[in-house]
C-alpha positions in Angstrom: 119.2 113.7 112.1 116.2 111.8 113.4 115.9 108.2 112.4 112.8 106.2 111.9 111.6 103.1 110.0 108.4 104.8 108.6 107.6 108.5 108.1 104.0 109.3 107.4 103.5 112.8 106.0 99.9 113.9 106.7 97.7 113.0 109.7 94.3 112.7 108.1 92.4 109.5 108.4 94.4 107.7 105.7 97.8 108.8 107.2 96.8 107.9 110.8 95.5 104.6 109.6 98.8 103.8 107.9 100.7 104.9 111.1 98.5 102.9 113.3 99.0 99.6 111.5 102.7 100.2 110.9 103.3 100.9 114.6 101.1 97.9 115.6 103.4 95.8 113.5 106.4 96.8 115.7 108.3 99.2 113.6 109.3 102.8 114.4 106.8 105.3 113.0 106.8 109.1 113.0 103.7 111.1 111.7 104.1 114.7 110.8 101.3 117.2 110.0 101.7 120.8 109.1 98.6 121.9 110.9 98.5 122.9 114.6 95.2 121.1 115.0 94.6 117.7 113.4 91.2 117.5 111.7 90.8 121.2 111.1 89.7 122.5 108.7 87.5 119.7 107.6 87.4 119.0 103.9 84.3 116.8 103.3 80.7 116.1 104.1 81.8 113.8 106.9 79.9 110.7 105.8 81.4 107.2 106.2 80.2 103.7 105.6 79.4 101.5 108.6 81.3 98.7 106.9 84.6 100.5 107.5 84.7 99.8 111.2 84.9 96.0 110.8 87.6 96.3 108.1 89.7 98.6 110.3 89.2 96.8 113.6 87.6 100.0 114.9 84.6 100.4 117.2 82.1 103.2 116.6 82.4 105.9 119.3 79.5 108.3 119.9 82.1 111.0 120.7 82.8 111.3 117.0 79.6 110.1 115.4 77.1 112.9 115.3 74.3 111.1 113.5 73.3 107.6 112.2 71.8 107.6 108.7 68.8 105.4 107.8 68.4 106.2 104.1 68.8 108.7 101.3 66.6 111.0 99.2 67.6 111.7 95.6 66.2 114.8 94.0 66.0 115.5 90.2 66.1 119.0 88.8 62.3 119.1 88.4 61.8 118.2 92.0 61.0 114.5 91.5 62.4 112.7 94.5 63.2 109.1 95.4 63.4 107.9 99.0 65.3 104.8 99.7 66.0 103.2 103.1 69.3 101.5 104.1 67.4 98.2 103.8 66.6 98.9 100.2 70.0 100.1 98.9 73.6 99.7 99.9 75.3 103.0 99.5 79.0 103.6 99.9 80.1 106.4 102.2 76.8 106.6 104.0 75.9 105.2 107.4 77.3 107.6 109.9 77.9 111.3 109.8 81.2 112.1 111.7 82.5 115.1 113.5 85.8 115.1 111.6 87.5 117.5 114.1 87.1 114.8 116.7 87.4 111.7 114.5 90.7 112.7 113.0 92.2 113.5 116.4 90.9 110.1 117.6 92.6 108.3 114.8 95.9 110.0 115.4 95.6 109.1 119.1 94.9 105.5 118.2 98.1 105.5 116.1 100.0 107.1 119.0 98.7 104.5 121.5 100.1 101.8 119.2 103.5 103.5 119.4 103.6 106.1 116.6 105.2 109.5 117.4 102.9 112.4 116.3 104.5 115.7 115.5 102.0 118.5 114.8 102.9 121.9 113.3 105.6 120.1 111.4 105.8 120.6 107.6 107.8 118.6 105.1 109.7 121.1 102.9 111.5 118.6 100.6 113.0 115.2 100.4 116.2 113.7 99.2 116.7 110.1 98.1 119.9 108.5 99.5 122.1 106.1 97.7 120.6 103.1 99.4 117.1 104.2 98.3 116.0 105.6 101.7 114.8 109.1 102.1 115.8 112.1 104.1 113.0 114.6 104.6 113.7 118.2 105.5 111.1 119.5 108.0 110.3 122.8 109.6 108.6 123.2 112.9 108.1 126.3 115.1 110.9 128.1 113.2 113.4 125.3 113.4 114.6 123.1 110.5 115.7 119.5 110.9 115.9 116.3 108.9 114.1 112.9 109.4 115.7 109.9 107.7 113.3 107.1 106.9 113.4 103.7 105.3 109.9 104.1 103.9 107.8 107.3 103.3 104.0 107.1 103.3 102.6 110.2 101.5 99.2 111.1 102.9 99.4 114.8 102.0 96.2 115.1 100.0 95.4 115.7 96.3 98.2 117.1 94.2 100.6 115.6 96.7 104.0 117.4 97.2 105.5 114.1 98.4 104.5 112.4 95.1 106.1 115.1 93.0 109.3 115.2 95.1 109.7 111.5 94.7 109.0 111.6 91.0 105.9 109.4 91.1 103.4 109.6 88.2 100.5 110.7 90.4 99.2 113.6 88.3 95.5 114.3 88.6 93.9 115.8 85.5 92.1 119.1 86.1 88.9 117.7 84.6 89.0 115.0 87.3 89.3 117.4 90.2 86.0 118.4 91.8 85.9 121.9 93.3 84.0 121.4 96.5 82.6 124.0 99.0 80.4 123.5 102.0 78.7 125.3 104.8 78.0 123.9 108.2 74.6 125.4 109.0 72.3 125.7 112.0 68.5 126.2 112.0 68.1 123.8 109.1 64.7 122.2 108.6 65.0 118.8 106.9 62.1 116.5 106.0 64.0 113.7 107.9 67.0 114.2 110.0 68.2 110.6 109.5 68.3 110.8 105.7 71.0 112.2 103.4 69.7 114.3 100.5 71.4 114.6 97.1 70.3 117.1 94.4 71.5 116.5 90.8 71.7 118.4 87.5 72.5 122.1 86.9 72.4 122.9 90.6 76.0 121.5 90.6 77.4 120.7 87.1 79.4 117.5 87.1 78.6 116.8 90.7 75.7 117.2 93.1 74.4 119.3 96.0 74.2 117.5 99.3 72.6 117.8 102.7 74.2 115.7 105.5 72.3 116.1 108.8 74.5 116.2 111.9 71.8 116.0 114.5 69.3 118.5 115.7 69.1 121.5 113.3 72.7 121.3 112.2 73.5 120.2 108.6 76.4 120.1 106.2 75.2 121.7 103.0 77.7 121.6 100.2 78.4 120.8 96.6 81.0 119.8 94.2 81.4 120.8 90.5 83.6 120.1 87.6 85.0 123.5 86.8 85.1 123.2 83.1 81.4 122.2 83.1 80.4 125.2 85.1 79.5 128.8 84.4 80.4 130.2 87.8 82.3 129.4 90.9 81.5 126.6 93.3 80.8 129.1 96.0 78.3 130.9 93.8 76.5 127.6 93.0 76.4 126.9 96.8 74.9 130.2 97.7 72.2 129.7 95.1 71.5 126.1 96.2 71.1 126.9 99.9 69.0 130.0 99.1 66.6 127.8 97.0 66.6 124.6 99.1 63.6 124.2 101.4 65.8 123.0 104.3 68.3 125.8 104.3 66.4 128.9 103.4 66.2 130.0 107.0 69.5 128.4 108.1 72.6 130.3 109.1 76.2 129.3 108.2 78.6 128.8 111.1 81.5 127.4 109.1 82.7 127.5 105.5 85.1 124.9 104.0 86.5 124.5 100.5 88.9 122.1 98.7 89.6 119.8 95.8 88.4 116.2 95.5 90.0 113.8 92.9 87.3 111.7 91.2 89.2 110.3 88.2 90.2 106.9 89.8 93.5 105.8 91.2 96.7 107.6 90.2 99.0 105.6 87.9 101.8 105.2 90.5 100.7 104.6 94.1 104.1 103.3 95.1 107.8 103.3 94.2 111.1 102.3 95.8 110.7 103.0 99.6 107.5 105.1 99.1 103.7 104.6 99.1 100.8 107.0 98.6 97.5 106.8 100.5 94.2 108.6 100.6 93.7 111.6 98.4 97.4 111.6 97.4 96.7 108.3 95.6 93.2 109.4 94.5 91.7 106.7 96.7 88.3 108.4 96.4 85.0 106.9 95.2 84.6 108.6 91.8 80.8 108.5 92.1 80.2 109.9 95.6 83.5 111.8 96.1 83.8 110.1 99.5 87.4 109.3 100.5 87.4 108.5 104.2 86.6 104.8 103.8 88.8 104.2 100.8 91.7 106.2 102.2 91.7 104.4 105.5 91.7 101.0 103.9 94.6 102.2 101.7 96.3 103.3 104.9 95.9 100.0 106.5 97.3 98.1 103.6 100.3 100.5 103.3 101.1 100.3 107.0 101.0 96.5 107.0 103.1 96.2 103.8 105.6 98.6 105.3 106.1 96.4 108.3 106.7 93.3 106.1 109.1 95.3 103.9 111.2 96.6 106.8 111.3 93.3 108.6 112.4 91.5 105.4 115.0 94.2 104.6 113.5 94.8 101.2 111.7 98.2 100.7 112.0 98.1 96.9 109.3 98.9 94.4 109.1 95.2 93.6 108.3 94.3 97.2 105.9 97.3 97.8 103.8 96.4 94.7 102.0 94.1 97.2 100.4 97.2 98.5 98.8 98.0 95.2 97.6 94.4 94.8 95.9 94.4 98.2 94.1 97.6 97.4 93.0 96.6 93.9 91.8 93.2 95.2 89.6 95.0 97.7 88.5 98.1 95.9 89.7 98.0 92.3 86.6 96.5 90.6 84.3 98.8 92.5 86.3 101.9 91.7 86.4 101.0 88.0 82.6 100.6 87.9 82.0 103.9 89.7 84.4 105.6 87.3 82.3 104.5 84.3 79.1 105.6 86.0 80.5 109.0 86.8 81.7 109.5 83.2 78.2 108.6 82.0 76.5 111.0 84.4 78.7 113.8 83.1 76.9 113.4 79.7 73.4 114.0 81.1 71.5 117.2 81.2 68.6 118.1 83.4 66.0 116.5 81.1 67.9 113.2 81.0 68.1 113.1 84.8 64.4 113.9 85.1 63.5 111.0 82.8 65.6 108.6 84.8 63.9 109.8 88.1 60.5 109.4 86.6 61.3 105.8 85.7 62.3 105.1 89.2 59.1 106.6 90.6 57.1 104.1 88.4 58.8 101.1 90.1 58.9 99.6 93.5 61.9 97.8 95.0 62.3 95.7 98.1 66.1 95.6 97.5 67.8 97.8 95.0 71.1 96.4 93.6 73.5 98.2 91.3 72.3 96.1 88.4 68.7 97.1 89.1 69.7 100.8 89.0 71.4 100.3 85.7 68.4 98.5 84.2 66.2 101.4 85.1 68.7 103.9 83.7 68.8 101.9 80.4 65.0 102.0 80.1 65.0 105.7 80.5 68.1 106.3 78.4 68.8 103.4 75.9 72.1 104.9 74.8 73.4 104.2 78.3 73.6 100.5 77.4 76.7 101.1 75.4 78.5 102.7 78.4 77.1 100.8 81.3 75.7 97.5 80.1 79.0 95.8 79.5 80.1 96.5 83.0 77.0 95.8 85.1 74.8 93.4 83.1 
């Protein structure tokens, strides 16, 4: 039996963030990950907000930042496009494009340097709650089975978390709130600007959008997410059509293909319980509008790690004590996530013509600085019925 104070299951950015701050607080931490290589395969477009570095006491490192982003281009179904610089609009999950294979390893290494023990190629096979509320987790690694006993479990094992199910937490994600995502990494792409992200909306990706995230030079992440019950074919089929018809990728070649689910329905109902907390995609700590989860998940990891330290040092790892974790997260991100959830639900009601009308309204106006409220006002002018869904929240 291996003993530890905190066991983190999953070494993605959220899990490594939790491990880092728990170990920094002076408690024993073990991190396990079923993969033999942390950070592979990647599961996202690799965009991250610049603001996250200050909130995580983390310095940007050019080893894992491939490109700095200066703005965004939004493209409507009829080709109407809107260019906005970073000085004009504050976008979540946009600022740097990462190399996740390097970044995720770096974050695990940061946790290790704080004292966390990293165990790769180690899979959690099940957990048992002991009489005192602690957990024993059965693990398998390289053909060997062993147990780890922990005072607190931090589940960072992605959407549809096994840890959450084993612990009996109400962390169910509705199928209609799970985006099916698929992405190529491509070379020989020819973008209009290599420092701008591009987003294409409408029937190109029902319920989501098609994106281009330039990684520097002629390399780009070209991917999309769809809501399956709004679509007529698979996410991969939509992606093939999108890259074949997009000016930037018609001559590009794919060198990598990734696919996965992305929860966009807002936070799960139970992010914590006695002796357990969920972080990252396991807690659906994902921006419902953009689908970006690195920033949100790493903040969740920090809060969970710090609360775990307080709980262990106080000798109280109960649900009542750990509710502080949820409060910290909601204070920081709750209002924003609620707003983005409402916007996402509204966008799901729009067809291509609706999106075109909104884009045309934006083209008629000039902005020095575009706030969320400004955006909503333009949307309401183009689509008066949106006032009922958005006006009460933003105006």
